[in-house]
C-alpha positions as CSV (number, residue, x, y, z in Angstrom):
1,M,-2.1,-13.9,0.5
2,K,-2.4,-12.4,-3.4
3,T,0.7,-9.9,-4.0
4,N,0.7,-7.0,-6.7
5,I,3.4,-5.5,-9.0
6,T,2.7,-1.9,-9.7
7,R,5.4,-0.1,-11.9
8,I,6.1,3.6,-11.0
9,R,8.1,6.4,-12.3
10,V,10.4,9.2,-10.0
11,R,9.0,12.1,-11.1
12,Y,10.9,15.1,-10.7
13,A,8.1,17.1,-8.1
14,E,8.4,13.3,-6.4
15,T,12.6,14.7,-5.8
16,D,14.5,17.5,-3.7
17,S,17.3,19.1,-4.9
18,M,19.8,16.2,-4.7
19,K,17.3,14.2,-7.4
20,V,16.4,11.3,-4.2
21,A,12.7,11.2,-3.8
22,Y,11.8,13.1,-1.2
23,N,10.9,10.3,2.0
24,A,7.5,11.0,2.3
25,N,5.9,10.1,-1.1
26,Y,7.5,6.0,0.2
27,F,4.2,6.0,1.3
28,V,2.5,7.2,-1.3
29,W,3.2,5.2,-3.3
30,F,1.9,2.4,-0.4
31,E,-0.5,4.1,-1.4
32,V,-0.9,2.7,-4.9
33,G,-0.2,-0.5,-4.3
34,R,-3.1,-0.8,-1.8
35,N,-5.6,1.1,-4.2
36,E,-3.8,-1.9,-6.7
37,I,-3.9,-4.4,-5.2
38,M,-7.3,-3.6,-4.0
39,R,-8.4,-3.1,-6.8
40,D,-6.2,-6.9,-8.6
41,L,-8.6,-9.0,-5.4
42,G,-11.7,-7.4,-6.6
43,Y,-12.9,-5.1,-4.4
44,P,-12.4,-1.9,-4.8
45,Y,-11.6,0.7,-2.0
46,S,-14.9,2.6,-4.2
47,Q,-16.8,-0.6,-3.7
48,L,-15.6,-1.1,0.5
49,E,-16.9,3.0,1.0
50,A,-20.3,2.5,-0.8
51,E,-20.4,-1.1,1.6
52,G,-19.9,1.2,4.1
53,F,-16.3,0.5,5.1
54,F,-13.1,2.5,5.4
55,L,-9.6,1.6,5.8
56,P,-7.5,3.8,7.8
57,V,-3.7,4.1,8.0
58,I,-2.9,2.7,12.0
59,E,0.4,1.7,11.9
60,A,3.3,2.9,8.9
61,H,6.9,1.6,8.5
62,C,9.4,2.8,5.8
63,N,13.2,1.1,5.4
64,Y,15.3,2.6,3.2
65,I,17.4,1.2,2.0
66,R,19.6,2.7,-0.4
67,P,19.2,6.9,-2.4
68,I,15.6,6.4,-5.5
69,R,16.1,9.4,-7.6
70,Y,14.7,11.2,-10.2
71,D,13.8,9.0,-13.5
72,D,14.1,5.5,-11.8
73,E,11.5,3.2,-12.5
74,L,10.3,1.4,-9.5
75,E,8.8,-2.2,-8.7
76,L,6.4,-2.3,-6.1
77,H,4.7,-5.2,-4.7
78,S,2.3,-5.5,-1.7
79,S,1.3,-8.1,0.0
80,F,-1.6,-9.0,1.8
81,A,0.9,-10.1,4.5
82,E,-1.7,-10.8,8.1
83,Q,-5.9,-10.0,8.5
84,N,-6.6,-10.9,11.6
85,G,-10.2,-9.3,13.2
86,A,-10.8,-5.6,12.3
87,R,-7.5,-5.4,10.9
88,I,-5.3,-5.9,8.2
89,R,-1.4,-5.8,7.0
90,I,0.3,-4.6,3.9
91,E,3.8,-5.7,3.1
92,Y,4.8,-3.9,0.8
93,K,9.3,-4.2,-1.2
94,I,10.2,-0.7,-3.5
95,F,12.5,-2.3,-6.6
96,C,14.8,-0.3,-8.9
97,K,16.9,-2.2,-11.7
98,N,16.3,-5.9,-9.5
99,E,17.1,-4.6,-6.9
100,S,15.7,-4.1,-3.8
101,V,16.0,-0.1,-2.6
102,A,12.7,-0.5,0.3
103,T,10.2,-2.1,2.2
104,G,7.3,-1.3,4.5
105,F,4.2,-2.1,5.7
106,T,0.7,-0.1,7.0
107,V,-1.6,-1.4,9.2
108,H,-5.1,-0.6,8.5
109,A,-8.2,-1.2,10.3
110,F,-11.6,-1.3,8.9
111,T,-14.3,1.2,10.4
112,D,-18.0,1.8,10.2
113,H,-18.9,5.4,9.3
114,S,-18.6,6.8,12.3
115,G,-14.6,5.7,12.5
116,R,-15.2,2.7,15.2
117,P,-13.9,-0.7,14.5
118,A,-16.2,-2.9,12.0
119,R,-15.1,-6.8,11.3
120,P,-14.3,-6.6,7.9
121,P,-17.6,-7.7,4.9
122,G,-18.4,-11.4,4.8
123,K,-17.0,-10.8,0.4
124,F,-13.8,-9.4,1.7
125,L,-12.3,-12.1,3.4
126,E,-13.6,-14.6,0.5
127,K,-11.7,-13.0,-1.1
128,L,-9.3,-12.5,0.5
129,K,-8.4,-16.6,0.9
């Protein structure tokens, strides 16, 4: 399936007192990757929401391989890994200087405006293929 590559530079505000990236920021970066892969697909979140669909996170995981530090330039690879019914899984790999520093995934449920599970829009599924 489709992969997007996004470059991110670690900002000082994203680090702790040792200038190591705070663990929760990885999930913020995953969201950046999600938004970019949706844009690349030609189906940005804004379009999905305008059509009455939402993609809340129902599961998230990150494997921290080695520390990321202030001012490191990261390469975030985001990929659609699996789509099954109302669920979709997106996988992430973060590289720094061509070395893998973190991997993870998020699972999302397609829902309608009331939060009930919904079938993904046909146009979205066509673009995903």
